[in-house]
C-alpha angles and dihedrals in degrees: 000000000000090000094049088050092049093049092052091049094048102034102026143268091283088078112107131175109256099180141324148194118207127185130167096283108004135057144182119208127189119195140168115257136138102224145030109274114247124237090257092050091052093048092049093050088050091050092050094049092047091045088056090046093051091044086069096219112190112237114229127186124199137171120224141141120293090247092052090047091053092047086054090056098249117161124224119223126244101319099309115166114240134197128225091276118052137183113241120201113202121187104192091302089294093102123013113180140155109249138150096198133102121277142187116252095237134021091233088071088073088069099199140344129222126178109223098184146353122201144142122267100174141357104303094356125109130189130215122194118192145162132220140193115358093000091056088051089049087054096052090046091053092049091048089051091052091049089052091050093049090049089052092050094047096036096240141117124244092255092056101034097104093050090045091052092049089051093051095047088052092051093048092050090051090045090053088052094051090048093052089050089049093051090048091049092050092046089050091054087059092048093107092054091048090051090063085071095062119119133201119243120178092344090307125114111237125187114190114174147156120232126189126253105343131147123217094270093054091047092053091049093051092044089057091054094048093046089053094050090042089057090195132021145048130310122198120181133180134181138178114222132164092349095306132093123236119199133187135181130188132181129189116238094251094060092039083062088056093058106272114139116190092197092060093042093054091044093059093042093051093049086062090059093045097259142091147218144126146187145169129339093256097039139017139162135196145165138233140186105216110069088180090072096054093108092049090047089055092049089049089052091055092046092053089050089052089050094049091052090051 
């Protein structure tokens, strides 16, 4: 009853109960609503329910005519059929509903209320699962134990945990950047060896190669180094990382004037890997999904260069 009232207060009077299960310390409540509740809405509903619990409203039940119940402002539940005489449950005027079930004598007997989840179960129907009393206390204690374990792992205290996690995430991000730079530097050191794999297509030097575990930024850095060493020509690189494919193509200005277009090269190559992308005539990047097709994608890139050069 208290949850129903709070939902209608926070979300609107269109909310109606659409089913429920209630035990001594756990409940499931289905209700009509058109969207997932926000974190702030859930928090406000929890606050209202707990405020009503802490207010220690006495719970009164009275039998009266259906017309008298309506005049009192009692709300009927999800399309139930009622006779001429109905049972009205009044919780300190906060919640007044028709109900034939068993109830506590005072709202304070609930102890406390905590929403565990809110999700959709059907079109226009949402479901809240919550705990009360001792189960709510167990939930808070379990969360406290988890926080203590997290603090132990990250060497922090609860009051400084958030700032510690932010610090660790920032350090992780910086480490990832340094790692990518190192990978690019190591790959750049092997640039001369990579250049030995270049081929000539239509009088233009073309280097199409696979490198290991590089993201888009690292590929671009390596591509710049290879293009500089190549002097004139086309560089196409591909790398599988985190289950995805990164591709990059570059062309020097002189070969662009001959008809080479890096954007079109990379678009065709990415399609082979189940992806897409494009870019400018002199530089382009793309992504793909199937790393097993990288070799085929590089062959496709060379074929497109041949077509562009006529």
